[in-house]
N, CA, C and O atoms as a GROMACS GRO file, in nm:
protein
  384
    1MET      N    1   2.410   5.370  10.227
    1MET     CA    2   2.521   5.440  10.166
    1MET      C    3   2.556   5.567  10.243
    1MET      O    4   2.673   5.604  10.253
    2GLY      N    5   2.454   5.634  10.298
    2GLY     CA    6   2.478   5.756  10.374
    2GLY      C    7   2.557   5.730  10.501
    2GLY      O    8   2.644   5.809  10.538
    3CYS      N    9   2.527   5.620  10.569
    3CYS     CA   10   2.601   5.588  10.691
    3CYS      C   11   2.746   5.553  10.660
    3CYS      O   12   2.836   5.587  10.737
    4LEU      N   13   2.768   5.487  10.548
    4LEU     CA   14   2.904   5.455  10.507
    4LEU      C   15   2.982   5.582  10.478
    4LEU      O   16   3.099   5.593  10.515
    5PHE      N   17   2.919   5.679  10.412
    5PHE     CA   18   2.987   5.805  10.384
    5PHE      C   19   3.014   5.882  10.513
    5PHE      O   20   3.120   5.943  10.527
    6ALA      N   21   2.921   5.880  10.609
    6ALA     CA   22   2.941   5.948  10.737
    6ALA      C   23   3.058   5.888  10.813
    6ALA      O   24   3.139   5.961  10.869
    7LEU      N   25   3.070   5.757  10.815
    7LEU     CA   26   3.182   5.691  10.879
    7LEU      C   27   3.312   5.725  10.807
    7LEU      O   28   3.414   5.753  10.870
    8PHE      N   29   3.308   5.722  10.676
    8PHE     CA   30   3.424   5.755  10.594
    8PHE      C   31   3.467   5.900  10.615
    8PHE      O   32   3.586   5.929  10.623
    9ALA      N   33   3.371   5.992  10.624
    9ALA     CA   34   3.400   6.134  10.643
    9ALA      C   35   3.459   6.159  10.781
    9ALA      O   36   3.542   6.249  10.797
   10GLY      N   37   3.418   6.084  10.881
   10GLY     CA   38   3.474   6.100  11.013
   10GLY      C   39   3.619   6.057  11.021
   10GLY      O   40   3.696   6.111  11.101
   11VAL      N   41   3.657   5.961  10.940
   11VAL     CA   42   3.794   5.911  10.941
   11VAL      C   43   3.883   5.989  10.844
   11VAL      O   44   3.998   6.020  10.876
   12PHE      N   45   3.830   6.021  10.726
   12PHE     CA   46   3.907   6.091  10.623
   12PHE      C   47   3.833   6.216  10.575
   12PHE      O   48   3.778   6.215  10.465
   13PRO      N   49   3.830   6.323  10.654
   13PRO     CA   50   3.749   6.440  10.616
   13PRO      C   51   3.801   6.511  10.491
   13PRO      O   52   3.721   6.566  10.415
   14ARG      N   53   3.932   6.511  10.468
   14ARG     CA   54   3.985   6.576  10.348
   14ARG      C   55   3.936   6.506  10.222
   14ARG      O   56   3.893   6.570  10.126
   15PHE      N   57   3.943   6.375  10.223
   15PHE     CA   58   3.900   6.299  10.106
   15PHE      C   59   3.749   6.309  10.087
   15PHE      O   60   3.701   6.316   9.974
   16ALA      N   61   3.674   6.310  10.196
   16ALA     CA   62   3.528   6.322  10.187
   16ALA      C   63   3.489   6.458  10.129
   16ALA      O   64   3.399   6.466  10.045
   17LEU      N   65   3.556   6.565  10.173
   17LEU     CA   66   3.528   6.697  10.118
   17LEU      C   67   3.565   6.703   9.971
   17LEU      O   68   3.493   6.764   9.892
   18PHE      N   69   3.675   6.642   9.935
   18PHE     CA   70   3.716   6.637   9.795
   18PHE      C   71   3.612   6.562   9.710
   18PHE      O   72   3.580   6.605   9.599
   19ILE      N   73   3.560   6.451   9.762
   19ILE     CA   74   3.458   6.374   9.690
   19ILE      C   75   3.331   6.457   9.673
   19ILE      O   76   3.271   6.457   9.565
   20ILE      N   77   3.289   6.529   9.777
   20ILE     CA   78   3.170   6.614   9.764
   20ILE      C   79   3.195   6.724   9.662
   20ILE      O   80   3.107   6.756   9.582
   21TRP      N   81   3.315   6.781   9.664
   21TRP     CA   82   3.348   6.889   9.571
   21TRP      C   83   3.345   6.840   9.427
   21TRP      O   84   3.303   6.913   9.337
   22ILE      N   85   3.389   6.716   9.404
   22ILE     CA   86   3.388   6.660   9.268
   22ILE      C   87   3.248   6.612   9.229
   22ILE      O   88   3.202   6.640   9.119
   23ALA      N   89   3.181   6.540   9.319
   23ALA     CA   90   3.051   6.480   9.286
   23ALA      C   91   2.937   6.581   9.286
   23ALA      O   92   2.849   6.574   9.200
   24ARG      N   93   2.938   6.675   9.380
   24ARG     CA   94   2.831   6.774   9.393
   24ARG      C   95   2.890   6.914   9.406
   24ARG      O   96   2.885   6.973   9.514
   25PRO      N   97   2.946   6.968   9.299
   25PRO     CA   98   3.008   7.100   9.309
   25PRO      C   99   2.910   7.211   9.345
   25PRO      O  100   2.951   7.317   9.392
   26ALA      N  101   2.781   7.188   9.323
   26ALA     CA  102   2.680   7.290   9.358
   26ALA      C  103   2.675   7.312   9.510
   26ALA      O  104   2.649   7.424   9.554
   27PHE      N  105   2.700   7.207   9.590
   27PHE     CA  106   2.704   7.223   9.736
   27PHE      C  107   2.814   7.320   9.776
   27PHE      O  108   2.790   7.412   9.855
   28VAL      N  109   2.932   7.299   9.723
   28VAL     CA  110   3.046   7.383   9.760
   28VAL      C  111   3.030   7.522   9.701
   28VAL      O  112   3.061   7.621   9.768
   29ASN      N  113   2.982   7.533   9.578
   29ASN     CA  114   2.962   7.664   9.516
   29ASN      C  115   2.856   7.745   9.589
   29ASN      O  116   2.866   7.868   9.596
   30ALA      N  117   2.754   7.680   9.643
   30ALA     CA  118   2.650   7.751   9.718
   30ALA      C  119   2.703   7.800   9.852
   30ALA      O  120   2.664   7.907   9.899
   31ALA      N  121   2.791   7.723   9.913
   31ALA     CA  122   2.841   7.758  10.046
   31ALA      C  123   2.950   7.865  10.041
   31ALA      O  124   2.964   7.944  10.135
   32PHE      N  125   3.027   7.869   9.933
   32PHE     CA  126   3.139   7.963   9.924
   32PHE      C  127   3.129   8.042   9.795
   32PHE      O  128   3.079   7.993   9.694
   33ASP      N  129   3.179   8.167   9.799
   33ASP     CA  130   3.175   8.253   9.681
   33ASP      C  131   3.286   8.222   9.582
   33ASP      O  132   3.268   8.236   9.462
   34THR      N  133   3.400   8.179   9.632
   34THR     CA  134   3.516   8.155   9.548
   34THR      C  135   3.576   8.019   9.581
   34THR      O  136   3.540   7.959   9.682
   35TRP      N  137   3.663   7.970   9.499
   35TRP     CA  138   3.723   7.838   9.521
   35TRP      C  139   3.839   7.843   9.620
   35TRP      O  140   3.887   7.738   9.662
   36VAL      N  141   3.885   7.961   9.658
   36VAL     CA  142   4.000   7.974   9.746
   36VAL      C  143   3.966   7.929   9.889
   36VAL      O  144   4.043   7.855   9.950
   37MET      N  145   3.852   7.972   9.942
   37MET     CA  146   3.815   7.936  10.080
   37MET      C  147   3.798   7.785  10.100
   37MET      O  148   3.851   7.732  10.197
   38PRO      N  149   3.726   7.714  10.012
   38PRO     CA  150   3.719   7.569  10.035
   38PRO      C  151   3.853   7.499  10.018
   38PRO      O  152   3.879   7.397  10.083
   39LEU      N  153   3.940   7.554   9.932
   39LEU     CA  154   4.072   7.495   9.917
   39LEU      C  155   4.155   7.514  10.044
   39LEU      O  156   4.222   7.421  10.088
   40LEU      N  157   4.149   7.633  10.103
   40LEU     CA  158   4.218   7.656  10.229
   40LEU      C  159   4.159   7.571  10.340
   40LEU      O  160   4.231   7.518  10.425
   41GLY      N  161   4.027   7.557  10.340
   41GLY     CA  162   3.962   7.470  10.438
   41GLY      C  163   4.002   7.325  10.420
   41GLY      O  164   4.018   7.252  10.518
   42LEU      N  165   4.016   7.284  10.296
   42LEU     CA  166   4.059   7.147  10.267
   42LEU      C  167   4.198   7.121  10.322
   42LEU      O  168   4.227   7.011  10.368
   43LEU      N  169   4.284   7.221  10.317
   43LEU     CA  170   4.422   7.206  10.364
   43LEU      C  171   4.435   7.219  10.515
   43LEU      O  172   4.507   7.141  10.577
   44PHE      N  173   4.368   7.318  10.577
   44PHE     CA  174   4.394   7.351  10.716
   44PHE      C  175   4.286   7.306  10.814
   44PHE      O  176   4.318   7.258  10.922
   45LEU      N  177   4.158   7.321  10.780
   45LEU     CA  178   4.048   7.283  10.869
   45LEU      C  179   3.948   7.195  10.793
   45LEU      O  180   3.836   7.239  10.766
   46PRO      N  181   3.987   7.074  10.757
   46PRO     CA  182   3.902   6.994  10.669
   46PRO      C  183   3.768   6.953  10.731
   46PRO      O  184   3.665   6.954  10.663
   47PHE      N  185   3.768   6.917  10.858
   47PHE     CA  186   3.644   6.870  10.919
   47PHE      C  187   3.544   6.984  10.934
   47PHE      O  188   3.424   6.966  10.910
   48ALA      N  189   3.592   7.102  10.974
   48ALA     CA  190   3.504   7.218  10.988
   48ALA      C  191   3.449   7.261  10.852
   48ALA      O  192   3.332   7.298  10.840
   49THR      N  193   3.532   7.257  10.749
   49THR     CA  194   3.486   7.292  10.615
   49THR      C  195   3.384   7.192  10.564
   49THR      O  196   3.285   7.230  10.502
   50LEU      N  197   3.408   7.065  10.589
   50LEU     CA  198   3.312   6.962  10.550
   50LEU      C  199   3.178   6.982  10.620
   50LEU      O  200   3.073   6.971  10.557
   51MET      N  201   3.180   7.012  10.749
   51MET     CA  202   3.056   7.037  10.822
   51MET      C  203   2.985   7.161  10.769
   51MET      O  204   2.862   7.162  10.757
   52TYR      N  205   3.061   7.265  10.738
   52TYR     CA  206   3.002   7.387  10.684
   52TYR      C  207   2.931   7.359  10.552
   52TYR      O  208   2.819   7.405  10.530
   53VAL      N  209   2.996   7.285  10.464
   53VAL     CA  210   2.937   7.254  10.334
   53VAL      C  211   2.812   7.168  10.350
   53VAL      O  212   2.712   7.191  10.282
   54ILE      N  213   2.817   7.071  10.439
   54ILE     CA  214   2.701   6.982  10.457
   54ILE      C  215   2.583   7.056  10.520
   54ILE      O  216   2.468   7.032  10.483
   55LEU      N  217   2.609   7.144  10.616
   55LEU     CA  218   2.502   7.211  10.689
   55LEU      C  219   2.451   7.338  10.624
   55LEU      O  220   2.348   7.391  10.665
   56TYR      N  221   2.521   7.390  10.524
   56TYR     CA  222   2.483   7.516  10.462
   56TYR      C  223   2.352   7.500  10.385
   56TYR      O  224   2.335   7.405  10.308
   57THR      N  225   2.260   7.594  10.406
   57THR     CA  226   2.133   7.597  10.334
   57THR      C  227   2.135   7.717  10.240
   57THR      O  228   2.146   7.831  10.286
   58PRO      N  229   2.124   7.695  10.109
   58PRO     CA  230   2.128   7.809  10.015
   58PRO      C  231   2.017   7.910  10.044
   58PRO      O  232   1.902   7.873  10.066
   59GLY      N  233   2.054   8.036  10.044
   59GLY     CA  234   1.960   8.142  10.070
   59GLY      C  235   1.940   8.174  10.217
   59GLY      O  236   1.895   8.284  10.252
   60ILE      N  237   1.974   8.080  10.304
   60ILE     CA  238   1.958   8.100  10.448
   60ILE      C  239   2.093   8.102  10.518
   60ILE      O  240   2.115   8.186  10.606
   61GLY      N  241   2.181   8.014  10.481
   61GLY     CA  242   2.312   8.004  10.547
   61GLY      C  243   2.306   7.908  10.663
   61GLY      O  244   2.233   7.809  10.659
   62LEU      N  245   2.381   7.938  10.767
   62LEU     CA  246   2.381   7.856  10.887
   62LEU      C  247   2.307   7.929  10.997
   62LEU      O  248   2.327   8.049  11.018
   63VAL      N  249   2.221   7.859  11.067
   63VAL     CA  250   2.144   7.918  11.176
   63VAL      C  251   2.146   7.824  11.296
   63VAL      O  252   2.155   7.703  11.282
   64GLY      N  253   2.137   7.883  11.415
   64GLY     CA  254   2.121   7.806  11.538
   64GLY      C  255   2.231   7.705  11.563
   64GLY      O  256   2.349   7.738  11.570
   65TRP      N  257   2.189   7.581  11.576
   65TRP     CA  258   2.280   7.473  11.612
   65TRP      C  259   2.378   7.440  11.502
   65TRP      O  260   2.478   7.372  11.528
   66ASP      N  261   2.354   7.483  11.381
   66ASP     CA  262   2.449   7.458  11.272
   66ASP      C  263   2.585   7.516  11.306
   66ASP      O  264   2.688   7.454  11.282
   67TRP      N  265   2.585   7.637  11.363
   67TRP     CA  266   2.711   7.701  11.400
   67TRP      C  267   2.782   7.624  11.510
   67TRP      O  268   2.905   7.618  11.512
   68PHE      N  269   2.705   7.565  11.601
   68PHE     CA  270   2.766   7.484  11.707
   68PHE      C  271   2.846   7.370  11.648
   68PHE      O  272   2.959   7.344  11.689
   69TRP      N  273   2.788   7.300  11.550
   69TRP     CA  274   2.856   7.185  11.490
   69TRP      C  275   2.980   7.226  11.410
   69TRP      O  276   3.080   7.154  11.408
   70VAL      N  277   2.973   7.340  11.344
   70VAL     CA  278   3.089   7.388  11.268
   70VAL      C  279   3.201   7.427  11.365
   70VAL      O  280   3.317   7.394  11.341
   71VAL      N  281   3.168   7.495  11.474
   71VAL     CA  282   3.269   7.534  11.573
   71VAL      C  283   3.326   7.409  11.641
   71VAL      O  284   3.447   7.401  11.664
   72PHE      N  285   3.242   7.314  11.672
   72PHE     CA  286   3.287   7.189  11.733
   72PHE      C  287   3.384   7.116  11.639
   72PHE      O  288   3.487   7.065  11.684
   73ALA      N  289   3.351   7.111  11.511
   73ALA     CA  290   3.440   7.048  11.413
   73ALA      C  291   3.571   7.126  11.402
   73ALA      O  292   3.678   7.066  11.387
   74GLY      N  293   3.564   7.259  11.410
   74GLY     CA  294   3.686   7.340  11.408
   74GLY      C  295   3.774   7.311  11.528
   74GLY      O  296   3.896   7.306  11.516
   75LEU      N  297   3.713   7.293  11.645
   75LEU     CA  298   3.789   7.258  11.764
   75LEU      C  299   3.853   7.120  11.751
   75LEU      O  300   3.964   7.099  11.800
   76LEU      N  301   3.784   7.028  11.687
   76LEU     CA  302   3.844   6.896  11.661
   76LEU      C  303   3.964   6.908  11.568
   76LEU      O  304   4.065   6.841  11.588
   77ASP      N  305   3.953   6.994  11.466
   77ASP     CA  306   4.066   7.017  11.376
   77ASP      C  307   4.184   7.078  11.450
   77ASP      O  308   4.298   7.035  11.432
   78LEU      N  309   4.157   7.178  11.534
   78LEU     CA  310   4.265   7.241  11.611
   78LEU      C  311   4.326   7.142  11.710
   78LEU      O  312   4.447   7.144  11.734
   79GLY      N  313   4.244   7.057  11.767
   79GLY     CA  314   4.295   6.952  11.856
   79GLY      C  315   4.386   6.855  11.783
   79GLY      O  316   4.485   6.808  11.839
   80HIS      N  317   4.353   6.824  11.660
   80HIS     CA  318   4.437   6.737  11.579
   80HIS      C  319   4.573   6.803  11.553
   80HIS      O  320   4.677   6.738  11.562
   81TRP      N  321   4.571   6.934  11.520
   81TRP     CA  322   4.696   7.007  11.499
   81TRP      C  323   4.780   7.008  11.626
   81TRP      O  324   4.901   6.986  11.620
   82ALA      N  325   4.717   7.032  11.741
   82ALA     CA  326   4.789   7.038  11.867
   82ALA      C  327   4.847   6.902  11.905
   82ALA      O  328   4.960   6.894  11.954
   83ALA      N  329   4.772   6.796  11.884
   83ALA     CA  330   4.821   6.662  11.914
   83ALA      C  331   4.938   6.624  11.824
   83ALA      O  332   5.034   6.561  11.869
   84SER      N  333   4.930   6.664  11.699
   84SER     CA  334   5.042   6.636  11.608
   84SER      C  335   5.167   6.711  11.650
   84SER      O  336   5.276   6.654  11.647
   85ALA      N  337   5.153   6.836  11.691
   85ALA     CA  338   5.268   6.914  11.735
   85ALA      C  339   5.327   6.857  11.862
   85ALA      O  340   5.450   6.853  11.877
   86THR      N  341   5.243   6.813  11.955
   86THR     CA  342   5.291   6.755  12.080
   86THR      C  343   5.365   6.626  12.054
   86THR      O  344   5.470   6.602  12.114
   87GLN      N  345   5.314   6.543  11.967
   87GLN     CA  346   5.378   6.415  11.939
   87GLN      C  347   5.509   6.436  11.864
   87GLN      O  348   5.603   6.359  11.883
   88ARG      N  349   5.516   6.537  11.780
   88ARG     CA  350   5.639   6.566  11.707
   88ARG      C  351   5.752   6.603  11.802
   88ARG      O  352   5.868   6.569  11.777
   89ARG      N  353   5.719   6.671  11.912
   89ARG     CA  354   5.822   6.710  12.009
   89ARG      C  355   5.876   6.591  12.086
   89ARG      O  356   5.985   6.599  12.142
   90GLN      N  357   5.802   6.482  12.090
   90GLN     CA  358   5.843   6.365  12.168
   90GLN      C  359   5.932   6.270  12.089
   90GLN      O  360   5.980   6.172  12.145
   91ILE      N  361   5.953   6.295  11.963
   91ILE     CA  362   6.035   6.207  11.880
   91ILE      C  363   6.182   6.238  11.907
   91ILE      O  364   6.224   6.353  11.892
   92PRO      N  365   6.261   6.137  11.948
   92PRO     CA  366   6.403   6.163  11.975
   92PRO      C  367   6.476   6.206  11.847
   92PRO      O  368   6.456   6.148  11.740
   93GLY      N  369   6.559   6.306  11.861
   93GLY     CA  370   6.637   6.354  11.748
   93GLY      C  371   6.566   6.455  11.663
   93GLY      O  372   6.626   6.510  11.572
   94TYR      N  373   6.438   6.481  11.690
   94TYR     CA  374   6.362   6.580  11.614
   94TYR      C  375   6.382   6.715  11.681
   94TYR      O  376   6.364   6.725  11.803
   95PRO      N  377   6.417   6.818  11.605
   95PRO     CA  378   6.442   6.948  11.669
   95PRO      C  379   6.314   7.006  11.731
   95PRO      O  380   6.206   6.995  11.674
   96ASN      N  381   6.329   7.066  11.848
   96ASN     CA  382   6.214   7.124  11.918
   96ASN      C  383   6.176   7.252  11.857
   96ASN      O  384   6.082   7.316  11.903
   0.00000   0.00000   0.00000
């Protein structure tokens, strides 16, 4: 079941984060102080927010390589935004 969720989270990170938030709200509450930050992460940087929630250790936070994976996920999110913007410019009739 864990491998299925990992595959699912890689394809649909927004939905995976939403499922974690509904099924295990203690994970998200431990990682963030308020509900605003995970909501913004869900909208703008879903993969990085999902990685942050999964890797966060209560009382310790993120250490060492955990930050590498969160930054890597953030770069993947930014790459997705950039690819979407580039493809939007290539559509005929779409304003630049």
